[in-house]
C-alpha positions in Angstrom: -55.2 7.5 -30.8 -58.2 8.6 -28.8 -58.7 12.3 -28.7 -55.1 13.0 -29.9 -54.6 16.5 -31.3 -53.8 16.6 -35.0 -53.0 19.2 -37.6 -55.7 19.9 -40.1 -56.0 22.3 -43.0 -59.6 23.4 -43.5 -61.6 25.9 -45.5 -64.7 27.9 -44.7 -67.5 28.8 -47.1 -69.4 32.1 -47.1 -71.9 30.8 -44.6 -69.1 29.9 -42.2 -69.3 26.1 -42.6 -66.0 24.4 -42.0 -64.6 21.7 -44.3 -61.4 19.8 -43.5 -59.2 19.3 -46.5 -55.9 17.8 -45.3 -54.8 16.0 -42.1 -51.3 15.3 -40.8 -50.9 12.0 -38.9 -47.9 10.5 -37.2 -47.0 6.8 -38.0 -45.5 4.2 -35.6 -42.0 5.5 -36.4 -43.0 9.0 -35.4 -42.9 10.3 -38.9 -45.5 12.9 -40.0 -47.5 12.2 -43.1 -50.0 14.6 -44.8 -53.1 13.1 -46.3 -55.8 14.6 -48.5 -59.3 14.1 -47.2 -60.9 12.5 -50.2 -64.5 12.9 -49.0 -66.6 13.7 -46.0 -69.0 10.8 -45.3 -70.9 12.9 -42.7 -70.5 15.8 -40.3 -72.7 16.7 -37.3 -72.6 19.0 -34.3 -72.4 17.4 -30.9 -71.7 18.3 -27.3 -69.4 16.4 -25.0 -69.9 17.4 -21.4 -71.4 20.6 -22.7 -68.5 21.4 -25.0 -69.6 22.0 -28.6 -67.7 20.0 -31.3 -68.2 19.2 -34.9 -67.6 15.6 -35.7 -66.4 14.7 -39.2 -66.3 11.1 -40.6 -63.8 11.3 -43.5 -62.0 9.0 -46.0 -58.3 9.3 -46.7 -56.0 7.3 -48.9 -53.1 5.6 -47.1 -51.1 4.1 -49.8 -53.6 2.1 -51.9 -56.1 1.7 -49.1 -59.1 3.9 -48.3 -59.2 4.5 -44.5 -62.1 6.0 -42.6 -61.2 8.4 -39.8 -63.2 10.5 -37.4 -62.0 13.9 -36.4 -63.5 16.4 -34.1 -63.3 20.2 -34.2 -63.6 21.9 -30.8 -65.5 25.1 -31.6 -64.4 27.1 -28.5 -60.7 26.1 -28.6 -60.4 25.8 -32.4 -58.5 22.5 -31.8 -58.8 19.4 -34.0 -58.5 15.9 -32.5 -58.7 12.4 -34.0 -61.5 10.4 -32.4 -62.2 6.7 -32.2 -65.6 5.6 -33.3 
């Protein structure tokens, strides 16, 4: 699942800060599931080969289990990808 594009619903505050709220992930049977992002553990701006991204470490509930995921927002292309950490 390294750097796989994903659907994310996000909001922006009045200062322009982005906050992911929901993510849609595909399971092993190729069925899409939407998960609420319960909390953001941290976020930070990074550059990968000069490309600016914002990395988010988030917790979602998958069934009865809390799962930590890492997603990156590519600032220039406005694309979200799931990242392995």
